[in-house]
KEKE-174986 format. One record per residue (C-alpha): x negated, y, z negated. Coordinates in steps of 0.02 Angstrom, whole numbers, plus 50000, padded with zeros to 5 digits. Each point is the difference from the previous one (the first is absolute). Layout:
XYZ;...
***
This chain:
503254872948668;498664999050189;498235007149957;498915009250118;498734990950065;497985005449938;499655004450167;501425011250004;499785007949816;498315004150047;500445008650137;501315011049949;498825007449862;498695001350156;501185010150127;500645013149847;498245001249941;499125003450157;501335011650074;500135011749836;498034999150014;499655004850176;501495011149987;498875010449868;498995007150152;501365009650106;500885004949844;498295005849924;499655008950151;501735010549997;499455005849834;498695006450072;500855008350160;500875007049846;498685007149886;498965003750150;500815006250166;501525007149912;499015015349939;498815000950121;501655001850119;500705013549893;498295010650015;499664996950175;501734999450080;500955012149866;501614994649911;501335001450138;498854987650109;499554988149874;502115000349957;500264994350192;498394986850011;500744995349850;501754997250103;499264994150144;499314984249924;501754998349900;500594994650177;499704980849980;501505002349855;501045008650124;500174989050159;501464990149922;499784979650031;498405001050122;500174981750021;502024998149986;499604989549863;499134987250104;498334998049897;500795000049845;501254986950065;498794988950054;499294997549827;500974985849925;500174990750184;498194999650010;499614994649830;501234983550025;499164996250144;498165001249920;500504990549856;500764987150122;498614997650113;498465009249912;499695010650167;501175011050131;499234996250155;501844992050040;500615018449991;498875010750119;500834999850131;501465007449886;498645013849906;499545003450142;501665004550057;500575011049863;498165007550019;500695004050185;501615005949936;499295013449878;499165009450147;501525003850067;500545005649844;498525009349966;500375011450169;501645001649954;499555008549839;498755012350064;501345005850141;501295000249868;498935008849881;499295014750115;501875005850008;500324996949842;498475010449919;500235011950149;501735005349920;499355000149816;498555010750069;500965015050094;501794997949927;499635015049875;499694999149799;498705005749876;498605003750165;498515005249876;498954988550147;500485002250175;501254988150077;498754993650164;498364996049868;501484991949887;500434986750164;498494998450042;499354995049857;501384988149973;500004992950146;498274994350005;500104991949843;501384988750086;499154997850129;498474990949914;501424991749881;500874993150139;498584992350078;499774989449838;501794991249995;499524986050094;498684994749906;500835000249846;500854984050014;498684990249995;499785008349816;501724991749951;499264983150082;498615000949898;500785005649832;501244982650036;498494989850002;499305008249851;498515006450087;500685017649985;498135006349935;499414997750176;501095012950064;499585010149845;498094998550006;500145008550203;501385011849908;498555004249896;498735003850136;501115010250096;500295011749834;497955000249959;499975006650173;501365012349997;499145006849840;498525004650098;500685005550133;501205012349898;498355007549934;499245000950120;501175011750112;500485009449845;498225003849970;499345003150180;501495005450124;501445001949881;501574997650095;501724993249960;500274989650160;498314992349984;500394996049808;501674991050040;499094991150120;498514996549892;501284992149835;501224990350114;498944994550163;498734988849915;501244990049898;500994994450155;498404994050102;499534990949849;501784992250006;499884995150180;498234990949966;500834991849880;501474992050104;498664997750134;498904988249905;501534991449911;500704996350163;498494991150070;499604990349818;501674995749952;501114997350158;499094986650082;499405004150208;501015009450108;501214992050129;499895004950169;501495011950069;500715000949818;500195016950004;501055001950159;501144985949929;500485009649840;501705009750073;500775011149871;501564991750014;498984982149941;499475011249857;501515003249945;500664984050015;498344990249912;499995012349853;501944999449937;499304996249842;498795014749986;501255011650034;501304992849895;498715003649862;499515016550079;501605009450024;499795002449821;498295005849972;500485013350140;501425005049875;498705002249867;498945008650094;501335013550059;500364999949803;498345005549968;500075011950143;501595007849938;499544998949807;498115002549999;498995004350168;501085012250036;499815012149861;498375008350030;500895005050195;501525006449904;498845010749874;499055008350151;501735004850091;500545004849848;498695007749889;498345001250125;498344991550031;499355009149846;501394990849882;499414981550095;498325005149952;500585002849820;500834982649996;498614989150081;498675007149882;500944996849869;500434983250057;497964995150039;499424995149826;501704989849953;500004989050162;498364992649928;500874993849836;500854984650086;498504993650085;499484985649853;501864994050029;500405002950184;498204991150035;500884983649992;501915002950010;499924998350173;499334982950016;501284995149868;501224997950136;499474984550071;499394991849858;501855003749904;500654993150157;498914984049966;500334997449806;501865000450037;499934985650130;499004990649885;501355004749875;498635007849864;501385013049918;498574999549846;498665008250099;501075011650104;500935009749816;498204999049940;499205010750154;501195012349998;500095003749804;498095002050000;500025010750147;501485007649922;499635005649826;498255001750039;500275013350166;501205010349894;498894999849873;498155005550095;501195013250088;500495007949853;498175000949934;499105005750173;501535012550015;499735007149819;497985002050049;500555009950144;501285011649940;498605003949835;498655003650142;501025009250102;499445017249999;498144994850072;500554986350098;501215009350114;498595016749996;498844989250091;501374989150113;500435019150057;498565009249993;501035012549906;501135004850120;501624990149932;500544998749822;500974985049940;501444999549857;499894987049867;501844997750001;499724995550196;498604987049955;501264990449862;501374997650147;498874995750098;499234986649888;501784992349969;500324998750187;498504990650042;500064987549841;501814998750045;499634995550202;498394987449942;501314990249899;501334998950150;498304993850137;499644987049880;501984993649987;500045002650178;498774986850034;501074985649898;501585005150081;499265000050178;499214981849949;501974993449931;500475007550179;501365012649888;499955010750170;501725004450001;500155005949790;498335009850048;500675009550132;501855006049906;498715006249852;498705008650119;501495007850092;500845006449882;498475007249895;499485007550157;501625009650022;500585004749832;497985006650004;499785010050163;501875010949948;499345003349820;498255003550057;500595011950122;501175010349882;498655001449876;498805007950141;501185012150040;500585003649841;498334998249899;498584998950107;498444989149988;500164994749808;501704999050013;499814985850137;498584992049905;501384997949846;501404993250097;498834988450143;499304990049814;501754998849904;500994995050163;498714986850043;499994993149804;502035001050012;500244990450193;498454992450024;499004993149862;501354993549890;501064992250122;498564989950071;499344994749811;501734994949973;500204990750183;498254992649968;500444993949833;501554992950021;499424987250144;498434997649889;501064992749887;501264990550112;498484990550065;499414996749812;501844992049974;499644988350151;498414996249978;500344993149825;
***
């Protein structure tokens, strides 16, 4: 049985550890934004404008497949080249072509989004906020977000090289700037639109700086006329393998849109902005719980890929077992603490303006724990290139989920929605994903024996 060379074994530990430790900064700042900006925004802007700000900052979740799966489709391709050559200078032309293509895609999303958001804002529904204000807030958030689509390519390239900690360091710097800017806006000139800019723009600027730095340091010197030589047709021809994998990531992102990302927007349309504010506030503490698990989980994708190529199935099994069982136990304990101290915690976060029901928190805890475990399994399935089976599971879960959740919102309101969302996700996404992961792992163990 082949073994991993000591250099690669050390890199495995190093890349995961560096990724996780660097990820502490942006994740910690996200928690601070919850603890500091949330109560401050509610007190300075009011519950309705807070709900609209929360909705605007969810625009990145709503833009379906912003890169058409290109960035994710690059990961395994780049990992293969990096393992073979030790660098990516031979891929410079190809990667710059993909970045150029992402620029056109960003413009497409902005144009399409401007029309779609106009329909959403002015088509009626629960109008507790002026439609024009809704439209301007969401369009501003979309404009900022699409600026960051082209440089997102370099994040995945760095991840494939097991250098994901580099873009996370820049993301952390952007989050720090975002926190500072948001607090200053709320204290000095409390304004919904300025708060959206302060929250979202620094992270996009940090991503642009990371991409600029990476191109200069990792891809070698520029070639005269390389930009003019890149026709869209040639870019597609040179990246057929990327688009073959990328189409499945488009499906994943559409499934996420239908099954999860649209939920707050549907709630706003059916129930109103106040219920969006309630949902966002109730979820805030639980969104911090997967911190320890998700700090490292994304870095596992290229590591799983390399361990599988080296036939180290035992290493993969141990990683999955430790992360899966450890995350389930950790999330159960932390969720219990939040629920136990719910009254003082939410009195602080909501500035006394929102009353949270404990039963809703239980369902949120179950949902967050389930999604965390699915994220870990999906990194394994991505590395094993089981994309078609993943797509079937995710699309099925999304379709069943959206139907059940809309019915529950119309019949029982927000509390019924939270219970339905958790139960449907466990039955249609968590259990099938776990089954698919364990089934493939057993097959690999048999092949390696």
